[in-house]
C-alpha positions in Angstrom: 0.0 0.0 0.0 1.3 3.5 -0.9 2.3 5.8 2.0 -0.4 8.3 1.0 -3.1 5.6 1.2 -1.7 4.6 4.6 -1.9 8.2 5.8 -5.5 8.5 4.7 -6.4 5.3 6.5 -4.6 6.6 9.6 -6.6 9.8 9.5 -9.9 8.0 8.9 -9.5 5.2 11.4 -7.4 6.7 14.2 -8.4 10.4 14.2 -11.7 11.1 12.4 -13.4 8.0 13.8 -12.5 9.1 17.3 -14.3 12.4 17.0 -11.8 14.9 15.5 -13.4 16.5 12.4 -11.6 19.8 11.8 -11.0 19.9 8.0 -7.8 21.9 8.4 -6.4 19.6 11.0 -7.2 16.4 9.0 -5.8 17.9 5.8 -2.5 18.7 7.7 -2.3 15.0 8.9 -2.8 13.8 5.3 -0.2 16.2 3.9 2.6 15.7 6.5 4.5 12.4 5.9 5.0 10.9 9.3 7.3 8.1 8.0 9.9 10.8 7.2 10.1 11.7 10.9 10.9 8.2 12.3 14.0 6.0 11.9 14.2 4.1 8.7 13.9 0.7 10.3 10.5 1.8 11.9 9.0 3.5 8.8 6.8 0.5 8.2 5.1 1.3 11.5 4.8 5.0 10.9 1.0 5.0 10.4 0.1 2.7 13.2 -1.7 4.1 16.3 1.3 4.0 18.6 4.3 6.0 19.7 7.7 5.2 18.2 11.3 5.6 19.5 13.3 8.3 17.8 16.5 8.2 19.9 17.8 10.0 22.9 15.2 8.3 25.1 12.5 10.2 23.3 9.4 9.2 21.2 7.1 10.4 18.5 3.6 10.4 20.0 0.8 8.3 18.6 -1.1 10.2 15.9 -4.4 10.4 17.8 -2.8 12.1 20.8 -1.1 14.6 18.6 -4.4 15.3 16.8 -6.2 15.6 20.2 -3.7 18.1 21.5 -3.8 20.2 18.3 -7.6 20.2 18.4 -7.5 21.4 22.0 -5.2 24.3 21.0 -8.0 25.7 18.8 -5.3 26.8 16.3 -5.8 29.8 14.0 -3.8 30.7 11.0 -2.6 33.9 12.6 -1.3 32.2 15.7 2.2 32.3 17.1 2.8 28.9 18.7 5.4 27.9 21.3 6.2 24.2 21.1 8.1 22.6 23.9 9.8 19.4 22.8 10.7 19.5 19.1 11.5 15.8 19.1 11.3 14.3 15.6 9.8 17.5 14.2 6.6 15.8 13.1 4.3 17.9 15.3 6.3 20.9 14.4 5.5 20.4 10.7 1.8 20.0 11.6 1.9 23.3 13.6 3.7 25.0 10.7 0.8 24.0 8.4 -1.8 25.4 10.8 -0.3 28.5 12.3 1.6 31.6 11.2 4.8 31.0 13.1 6.2 28.2 15.3 8.8 28.7 18.0 10.1 25.2 19.0 12.4 24.4 21.9 14.4 21.1 22.3 16.9 20.3 25.0 18.6 17.5 23.0 20.8 19.1 20.4 21.0 16.1 18.0 17.3 15.8 17.8 16.8 19.5 17.1 19.4 19.6 14.4 18.0 16.5 12.7 14.5 18.0 12.9 15.6 21.4 11.6 17.4 19.8 8.7 14.4 17.8 7.6 11.9 20.6 8.1 14.1 22.9 6.1 14.4 20.4 3.3 10.6 20.0 3.3 10.2 23.8 2.8 9.0 25.0 6.1 10.1 28.6 6.6 7.9 29.7 9.5 9.7 27.7 12.2 12.2 29.2 14.7 14.5 26.8 16.6 16.1 26.9 20.1 18.2 24.4 21.9 17.5 24.9 25.6 15.4 24.2 28.7 11.8 23.9 27.6 10.5 24.6 31.1 11.8 28.2 30.6 10.0 28.6 27.3 11.5 30.9 24.6 14.2 32.2 26.8 17.1 33.8 24.8 15.6 32.6 21.5 15.7 34.6 18.3 13.6 36.3 17.1 12.6 37.7 20.5 9.1 36.9 21.6 7.7 37.0 25.1 4.1 36.2 24.5 2.4 33.4 22.5 -1.1 32.8 21.3 -0.7 29.0 21.9 1.7 26.8 23.8 1.9 23.0 23.4 4.1 20.9 25.6 5.1 17.4 24.4 6.6 16.1 27.7 5.1 15.6 31.2 5.6 18.2 33.9 5.2 17.6 37.6 3.5 21.0 37.8 2.7 23.7 35.2 5.9 25.7 34.8 5.4 29.3 35.8 7.7 30.5 33.0 5.3 29.0 30.4 2.3 30.6 32.1 4.0 34.0 32.0 4.6 33.5 28.2 0.9 32.7 27.5 -0.8 35.7 25.9 -4.2 37.1 26.6 -6.9 34.7 25.3 -4.1 32.2 24.8 -4.3 28.4 25.3 -1.8 26.0 26.6 -2.0 22.2 26.3 0.3 20.3 28.6 0.5 16.8 30.2 1.0 17.0 34.0 1.3 14.5 36.8 3.8 11.8 37.8 6.6 10.5 35.6 4.5 7.4 34.8 1.0 8.7 34.5 -0.4 12.1 33.7 -3.5 14.1 32.8 -3.8 16.2 29.7 -4.4 19.7 31.0 -5.7 22.7 29.0 -5.1 26.2 30.4 -6.9 29.2 28.9 -6.1 32.8 29.8 -9.1 35.2 29.9 -9.0 38.7 31.4 -5.8 37.7 33.0 -7.5 34.7 34.7 -6.5 31.1 34.1 -9.2 28.6 33.4 -8.0 25.0 33.7 -9.7 21.8 32.4 -8.7 18.1 32.4 -9.0 16.0 29.2 -8.1 12.6 30.5 -5.2 10.4 31.2 -2.0 10.1 29.0 1.6 9.0 29.2 4.5 11.2 28.0 8.3 11.2 28.6 9.2 13.5 31.5 9.8 17.3 30.9 13.3 17.8 32.2 14.5 21.2 33.3 14.6 23.9 35.9 10.8 23.9 36.4 10.4 20.2 35.5 12.0 16.9 36.4 15.7 16.5 37.1 17.7 14.7 34.4 
C-alpha cells in the first residue's frame, strides 16, 4: 500500500473515527509524511496508532494524541505557537501547516538539528528553533518573543511551569500533560481577562519534561 493511502487510513481510522473532524487539521495530517520523521527501520510502523522511539530516550507520540492536543489548542492561521519538545519535528510540521509561526524548543541538540534539517528540506520557513530548557520557554531565543497565542508541551511536567504561564498571551491556550513520571492528565489552560481557566481532558503518558521547572535529568 502506498504511503499516501496509509496516511488516509490513519486519518480516517485513528483520528476522524475518534471524534476529530476539523477539516484543516485532518488535511494537515494527510499532507505531512509521518514516516519521514521516524528512523528508517521503523518506517513500516509510521502509520500505526502507537508512539515510536526516535533516539535520545524520546518518542514520537501516537497520531491520535497529537491530533487531540492540536484540536484542544484551537489553532488559528494567525497564531504564534510555542512548542516545547521538538523531538522528531513531526508535530512541528503540523503546527507549521496550521499557524503563522512556530517557535520550537528542544533540549537534545542532536534531535533538534535533525528535525531542523528535515523541516528545512521540506520547505518550512515559518519555524524558529532553540536548543534549551523547555520549562523556561522561549528564553534567549531569536527572534525575540515574550508572549504566544498558543503553547503546546510534548513532555510531562510535575507541575505547570510558571515560566510558560507567563509567556501565554491574553486569550491564549496551553496544552500540557502534567502528573507523575509514569501517568499524567492532559491539561488545558486558557487565559481570559488575566485569569487562568483549567480543564482536564483525560489520562495520558509522556516522557518527562526535564529542566529547571520540571523533572531532574
